N, C-alpha and C positions, 0 to 999 in steps of 0.2 A: 950721420947714424941715424938709422930708426931706433927712437928713444921713446920712452913713457916713463912717467916720472911722477908717481904718488905722493902725496900728502897730507894732512891734515886729522890722521888718526889721534887718538890718543884715549884716555879715560874717564867715563863719563857715568854719570847715575843713572838706573833704571827709570825711563819719563824722560831723560833727558834726549838734547839734539845734538848734533855734529855735521858738518857738511867736509866733504873730501873732495879733494882735487887731483887732477892727472892731467901734466904736461905734456903735450906732443909734439916733436919735432923727426925731421927729417924725413917725410913722407905729405903728400897734399891732405894735411888729415880734414878736411871739408869733403871729400869725394867718398869715406866709408865711414860705416856705423861704426860705433864705439862699445863698448862692453864691461860690466862693474861684473867681476866674478869676488868668491870668498872662501876660505879654507880656515875651518875649526880644526884645533888640534884632535885628533883623529879620525877625522869626515874627510870625505871627499869632496871636491872641488864643487862648489855651488854656482851657478849663474844666477846672478842677482838681477840684473836691469840690460835693458838692451835703447840706447835710442838711433835712429838713420842718421846720414849725412847733413839731412840738412833743419833734423829735429821736430821733423813733422808728426816720427810716428816713436814709441817708447811703449815698452813690454818691460816687467815686471815678475819674479819668483812669486808664486802666491804669499809667501813667508812675511814679502814686505810690502806687497800693493796697500796702499792706502798711507803708507808710513814713509816710504822715499821716494824720491823725485829724482830721476836725472836730468839730465840739461846740458846743451855744452854751447861754448861762444867759439864758433869758427874763426874770427878773428883774432881771438887770444889762444887759439890750438890747444882748448882746453876742454874738458868734460867733467862736471861735478857730480855729485851723489849725495842727497841732501837727505840726514836722516832726520826722522821726527820718530816721539816714541818708543826710544830703543827698550831695548829688552837684551835681559842677559844673553839670550839665546843668539844673538846678532855678534855678539863677541867672536871675531875671526880676522886672520889678514885678510884686509882685500886689496884684490889687483884690480887694473887697468889692465883693458885689452881690445887690442883690433886683428883682423885678418885682411893678410894686402895677398894684392896677385902673386905668386910665387915666380911668375916668370919675369917681371918687374921687379922685386925685391928677394931672389933665390934665396937669402941668409936671413931672411926677415917676414916671413908669409904668415907667421902666428907671431904676431908678439906682446909681449907682455913686461909690465911692469917691475919694481920691484917690492913692491906688497908697503902696505903700510896699515898698523896694527890697533884696531878698535877693540876696547874693552869694556863692556859692560857690567859695571857691578856698583854696590854698595860699600 
């Protein structure tokens, strides 16, 4: 079964750092772009970072650019989000996501993890 499992969230003080992990299974991880999203209470889901299948190209939301780094290890089927200089406004549930071909994965064409909570507070 296609699965994405996030981990690494927690409570951190402003200015601190945290690294999130997303373990993928059930598909050829190295063939697909991976995404990190976040959703704060009362807010719409926001795309935070994107990484292409080989990791050669990455992209970030303006709000996190220069502070967050997305990376992947295709040998471990894992995508990471390193978060530095954290701010209270970074507080959200962070989700891992990928879009798979509907024809090949008819029930998992838009796949999400369960999310991991990141709280930035003094």
